C-alpha positions as a printed Julia matrix, in Angstrom:
383×3 Matrix{Float64}:
   5.91  -30.68  -69.96
   7.55  -32.87  -67.31
  11.0   -34.37  -67.42
  11.06  -37.63  -69.37
  13.64  -40.38  -69.65
  13.25  -41.34  -73.3
  15.81  -42.44  -75.81
  16.37  -39.74  -78.35
  17.39  -40.6   -81.9
  21.17  -40.49  -82.25
  22.12  -37.76  -84.67
  24.72  -39.96  -86.36
  22.46  -43.0   -86.8
  21.4   -43.64  -90.41
  17.69  -44.57  -90.34
  16.91  -42.67  -87.14
  18.66  -39.59  -88.53
  16.53  -39.81  -91.67
  13.35  -40.1   -89.58
  14.4   -37.11  -87.48
  15.24  -35.12  -90.62
  11.79  -35.94  -92.05
  10.12  -34.7   -88.85
  12.16  -31.5   -88.77
  11.34  -30.85  -92.45
   7.58  -31.15  -92.02
   6.74  -29.87  -88.52
   4.77  -26.62  -89.08
   6.23  -24.71  -86.13
   9.93  -23.94  -85.92
  11.68  -26.63  -83.89
  15.13  -26.13  -82.37
  17.06  -28.61  -80.21
  19.86  -27.39  -77.96
  22.17  -29.04  -75.43
  22.64  -28.11  -71.78
  25.18  -25.43  -72.69
  22.78  -23.73  -75.11
  24.45  -24.95  -78.32
  22.14  -25.68  -81.27
  21.96  -29.39  -82.21
  19.2   -29.26  -84.83
  17.31  -26.58  -86.71
  14.09  -27.43  -88.58
  13.14  -26.22  -92.05
  10.46  -24.02  -90.52
  13.13  -22.49  -88.25
  15.29  -21.79  -91.31
  12.43  -19.88  -92.94
  11.49  -18.08  -89.74
  14.96  -16.92  -88.7
  16.51  -16.62  -92.22
  19.47  -18.88  -91.33
  20.43  -22.17  -92.97
  20.84  -25.06  -90.53
  24.54  -25.38  -91.36
  25.1   -21.77  -90.3
  23.71  -22.22  -86.79
  24.67  -25.76  -85.77
  26.99  -25.52  -82.77
  26.19  -21.82  -82.23
  24.68  -20.47  -79.03
  20.87  -20.2   -79.14
  21.15  -16.64  -77.8
  22.02  -15.48  -81.32
  18.28  -15.76  -82.06
  17.3   -13.56  -79.11
  17.06   -9.77  -78.69
  18.34   -7.97  -75.6
  18.06   -8.5   -72.68
  17.44  -12.26  -73.13
  20.47  -12.55  -75.42
  22.88  -11.54  -72.66
  21.05  -13.38  -69.89
  20.22  -16.72  -71.5
  23.38  -18.44  -70.23
  22.48  -17.51  -66.67
  18.9   -18.74  -67.25
  20.16  -22.22  -68.16
  22.7   -22.28  -65.32
  20.04  -21.24  -62.81
  17.72  -24.03  -63.97
  20.46  -26.68  -63.93
  21.51  -25.61  -60.43
  18.07  -25.16  -58.85
  15.54  -27.02  -61.04
  13.31  -23.91  -60.88
  11.25  -23.7   -64.08
  10.62  -20.38  -65.75
   9.76  -21.52  -69.3
  10.19  -25.32  -69.5
   6.8   -27.01  -69.56
   5.11  -23.63  -69.08
   5.61  -21.64  -72.29
   5.63  -17.91  -72.72
   5.03  -15.05  -75.15
   8.28  -13.28  -75.93
  10.33  -11.83  -78.8
  12.87  -13.36  -81.18
  15.46  -11.91  -83.55
  15.88  -12.69  -87.27
  19.11  -12.68  -89.21
  18.45   -9.11  -90.43
  18.12   -7.91  -86.83
  14.34   -7.44  -86.92
  12.45   -8.39  -83.76
   9.16  -10.28  -83.9
   6.69  -11.74  -81.37
   6.67  -15.51  -80.74
   4.9   -18.17  -78.68
   7.65  -20.35  -77.18
   7.18  -23.84  -75.72
  10.18  -25.71  -74.32
  10.49  -29.4   -73.39
  13.33  -31.31  -71.74
  14.53  -34.84  -72.38
  17.47  -37.12  -71.63
  19.31  -39.05  -74.3
  22.5   -41.05  -74.32
  24.16  -39.5   -71.3
  23.12  -36.03  -72.3
  20.29  -33.64  -71.6
  18.68  -31.66  -74.41
  15.98  -29.02  -74.65
  13.5   -28.83  -77.51
  11.89  -25.53  -78.37
   8.75  -25.16  -80.5
   8.36  -21.61  -81.79
   5.31  -20.06  -83.41
   5.65  -16.71  -85.19
   2.85  -14.46  -83.94
   3.46  -11.65  -86.44
   0.51  -12.51  -88.69
  -1.68  -13.31  -85.69
  -0.88   -9.93  -84.19
  -1.52   -8.24  -87.54
  -4.97   -9.84  -87.69
  -5.64   -8.85  -84.09
  -4.51   -5.3   -84.84
  -6.71   -5.19  -87.96
  -9.69   -6.36  -85.93
  -8.86   -3.79  -83.26
  -8.51   -1.11  -85.95
 -11.93   -2.0   -87.34
 -13.42   -1.91  -83.85
 -11.73    1.44  -83.21
 -13.06    2.78  -86.53
 -16.58    1.73  -85.58
 -16.15    3.24  -82.12
 -14.71    6.38  -83.72
 -17.68    6.75  -86.06
 -19.99    6.19  -83.11
 -18.18    8.94  -81.2
 -18.32   11.26  -84.23
 -22.07   10.72  -84.46
 -22.46   11.27  -80.73
 -20.29   14.39  -80.92
 -22.41   15.74  -83.77
 -25.57   15.23  -81.73
 -23.88   16.71  -78.67
 -22.56   19.69  -80.62
 -26.03   20.4   -81.98
 -27.55   20.21  -78.51
 -24.73   22.33  -77.07
 -25.16   24.99  -79.77
 -28.87   25.14  -78.99
 -28.27   25.38  -75.24
 -25.57   28.04  -75.53
 -27.38   30.09  -78.16
 -29.9    31.47  -75.69
 -27.51   32.8   -73.0
 -25.05   34.1   -75.61
 -27.82   35.9   -77.51
 -29.09   37.37  -74.24
 -25.59   38.55  -73.33
 -25.21   40.23  -76.72
 -28.59   41.98  -76.38
 -27.91   43.16  -72.83
 -24.46   44.48  -73.74
 -25.85   46.28  -76.81
 -28.49   47.96  -74.63
 -25.81   48.83  -72.07
 -23.75   50.54  -74.78
 -26.75   52.73  -75.63
 -27.25   53.67  -71.97
 -23.62   54.18  -70.92
 -23.55   57.89  -71.85
 -26.95   58.7   -70.38
 -27.17   60.97  -67.31
 -30.77   59.99  -66.49
 -30.84   58.14  -63.12
 -33.51   55.81  -64.48
 -31.29   54.9   -67.45
 -28.43   54.2   -65.04
 -30.65   51.79  -63.13
 -31.51   50.08  -66.4
 -27.78   49.92  -67.27
 -26.99   48.34  -63.92
 -29.77   45.8   -64.43
 -28.64   44.99  -67.99
 -25.06   44.37  -66.87
 -26.28   42.18  -64.01
 -28.44   40.14  -66.37
 -25.54   39.76  -68.82
 -23.34   38.48  -66.0
 -26.05   35.99  -65.01
 -26.33   34.69  -68.56
 -22.52   34.32  -68.77
 -22.62   32.2   -65.6
 -25.37   30.11  -67.14
 -23.24   29.47  -70.26
 -20.34   28.47  -68.01
 -22.56   26.06  -66.1
 -23.59   24.39  -69.36
 -19.9    23.87  -70.25
 -19.11   22.53  -66.77
 -22.04   20.09  -66.95
 -20.81   18.85  -70.33
 -17.28   18.32  -68.97
 -18.59   16.36  -65.97
 -20.69   14.23  -68.31
 -17.67   13.4   -70.49
 -15.44   12.61  -67.51
 -18.05   10.6   -65.62
 -17.18    6.98  -64.87
 -14.08    5.28  -63.51
 -11.59    3.09  -65.33
 -11.97   -0.61  -64.57
  -8.56   -1.5   -63.11
  -7.18   -4.79  -61.84
  -3.86   -6.3   -60.8
  -1.54   -6.84  -63.76
   2.11   -7.85  -64.16
   4.19   -5.11  -65.78
   6.74   -7.7   -66.91
   4.1    -9.38  -69.05
   2.23   -6.26  -70.21
   5.35   -4.3   -71.16
   6.77   -7.27  -73.06
   3.51   -7.83  -74.94
   3.03   -4.1   -75.55
   6.55   -3.79  -77.02
   5.94   -6.84  -79.23
   2.73   -5.25  -80.52
   4.53   -1.95  -81.14
   7.3    -3.67  -83.15
   4.8    -5.45  -85.4
   4.67   -3.88  -88.84
   7.49   -1.34  -88.33
  11.21   -1.42  -89.02
  12.71   -2.67  -85.76
  15.9    -4.1   -87.26
  19.09   -3.36  -85.37
  17.39   -2.09  -82.21
  19.08   -3.04  -78.93
  16.0    -3.52  -76.75
  16.25   -3.86  -72.97
  13.36   -4.52  -70.56
  13.95   -4.33  -66.8
  11.18   -4.95  -64.26
  12.37   -5.62  -60.69
  10.09   -7.76  -58.46
   9.11   -4.81  -56.23
   7.95   -2.79  -59.26
   6.02   -5.44  -61.16
   2.37   -5.59  -60.11
   0.19   -2.53  -60.71
  -3.48   -1.61  -60.74
  -4.31   -0.78  -64.35
  -6.49   -1.41  -67.37
  -4.59   -3.93  -69.51
  -5.73   -2.58  -72.89
  -5.22    1.06  -71.94
  -1.72    0.47  -70.56
  -0.68   -1.39  -73.7
  -2.02    1.52  -75.78
   0.28    3.87  -73.85
   3.28    1.55  -74.35
   2.55    1.12  -78.07
   2.39    4.91  -78.56
   5.59    5.59  -76.61
   7.59    2.73  -78.18
   6.56    3.64  -81.73
   7.42    7.29  -81.07
  10.85    6.19  -79.8
  11.48    3.93  -82.81
  10.51    6.72  -85.21
  12.71    9.22  -83.34
  15.7     6.85  -83.73
  15.27    6.18  -87.45
  18.4     8.21  -88.31
  20.4     7.15  -85.22
  23.38    4.82  -85.26
  23.25    1.85  -82.87
  19.6     2.33  -81.94
  18.88    1.63  -78.26
  15.49    1.34  -76.58
  15.09    0.78  -72.86
  11.87    0.13  -70.92
  12.1    -0.12  -67.16
  10.08    0.21  -63.99
  10.95    1.28  -60.46
   9.21    2.16  -57.22
   9.21    5.89  -56.48
   9.63    7.38  -53.01
   5.88    8.08  -52.83
   5.1     4.38  -53.41
   3.96    4.78  -57.02
   5.37    2.55  -59.76
   7.23    4.55  -62.41
   7.5     3.17  -65.95
  10.12    4.71  -68.25
  10.57    4.44  -72.03
  13.95    5.79  -73.18
  15.75    6.03  -76.52
  18.98    7.38  -77.96
  17.35    9.53  -80.64
  17.83   13.29  -81.07
  15.76   14.13  -77.97
  13.11   16.81  -77.61
  13.51   20.35  -78.86
  12.57   23.05  -76.27
   9.6    24.33  -78.3
   8.15   20.81  -78.72
   8.83   19.9   -75.07
   6.88   22.94  -73.85
   3.76   21.79  -75.76
   4.39   18.05  -75.6
   1.0    16.87  -74.36
  -1.07   19.55  -76.13
  -3.5    18.01  -78.64
  -2.65   18.52  -82.34
   0.94   19.48  -81.51
   3.36   17.32  -83.47
   6.72   17.34  -85.23
   5.7    14.49  -87.55
   4.91   15.3   -91.17
   1.9    12.96  -91.16
   1.06   12.95  -87.47
  -2.07   14.38  -85.87
  -0.44   15.13  -82.54
  -2.99   13.33  -80.39
  -0.99   10.24  -79.33
   0.71   11.8   -76.3
  -2.49   13.63  -75.37
  -4.28   10.26  -75.35
  -1.48    8.79  -73.21
  -1.86   11.64  -70.74
  -5.64   11.14  -70.56
  -5.21    7.39  -69.93
  -2.5     7.79  -67.29
  -4.23   10.61  -65.42
  -7.51    8.69  -65.62
  -5.75    5.9   -63.66
  -4.51    8.27  -60.98
  -0.98    8.72  -62.34
   1.0    11.41  -64.12
   3.18   11.5   -67.24
   6.18   13.65  -68.13
   9.31   13.69  -70.27
  12.94   14.68  -69.87
  16.41   13.9   -71.21
  17.5    10.25  -71.21
  20.89    8.98  -70.09
  20.92    7.11  -73.41
  21.16   10.48  -75.17
  17.59   10.88  -76.45
  14.2    11.36  -74.83
  12.8     9.66  -71.75
   9.07    9.41  -71.1
   7.94    8.47  -67.6
   4.51    7.74  -66.16
   3.28    6.42  -62.84
   0.65    3.9   -61.77
  -0.64    2.64  -58.44
   1.05   -0.51  -57.11
  -0.94   -3.62  -56.27
   0.58   -4.58  -52.93
  -1.6    -7.6   -52.3
  -0.29   -9.25  -55.47
   3.07   -9.82  -53.81
   6.31  -10.44  -55.64
   7.04  -13.33  -57.96
């Protein structure tokens, strides 16, 4: 949306104020008008329902009150930077981001911002669409697709298990028979029996190698194929992944901070797989902090000395106990009453499948810190 020089309705003008009020009462998306200092000038009925504030409570307040960290602390500098340089980050472009309700809960939104000039003043109009229900529908569709894929895998595993049992039955039966015959011959002093014993043990060893080869072939079959990776922006993927993770869970009161420096932004990855890792790690962090006071969640990226991009998810929960930490990525190992203990194992499989590694340690925030690495995409350059 380009700059326009239009006459805005004066907020103290009778008929024009009534027309504006009618528009703000009926527009389906939340509509908020702010001045150049970020102060709220108008707040539509849809915005009242979305953010749980009455218009009278927010008029004159800074728009940052509706934002989670880190945008809340940085919004003033965003406006100043635009007014000084004219460089557009959101105006006329739009973006997917998060917003904050009165109760402190964070939810995903689609934000569009326009700019206009009125009577010797500049104002910004924001149209906000709550994506919570959209994301829920997308997640439900994904869940259904995952269920179908899961059932397909279960069927395939059943067929594979049957074939594997058939293939392994022969060498294992042969091993058992050879070892049973060897036990009968072990006490014999007849040279011919000793030759037969030697032959039986040799045959048993050969059958054991055959069984091992069957297992190795199966493992190669399962691991065959490479992940389709492409250049992606961590700033976008981490923001969207966190928004997806917050959907449907209690995220109220969480101080969320996302930091992605320009030199640690673009990576080679599978978009869906990376977001699955972020969703798992963020939800684990939120659950770990459920009893914590002043819940803090930090997601950041940095470039390691070896050139890899490291992504970190940190919380101020109770941290990891030594016994859990030692078996952290082992399948079916969990401290959750209703958990299956496969989430971190899946994360490890995804990360290692993309040429990275994943580990955990103590966070400076006081809880746990999970780190994983990905390959940078140098040719993407910096924004």
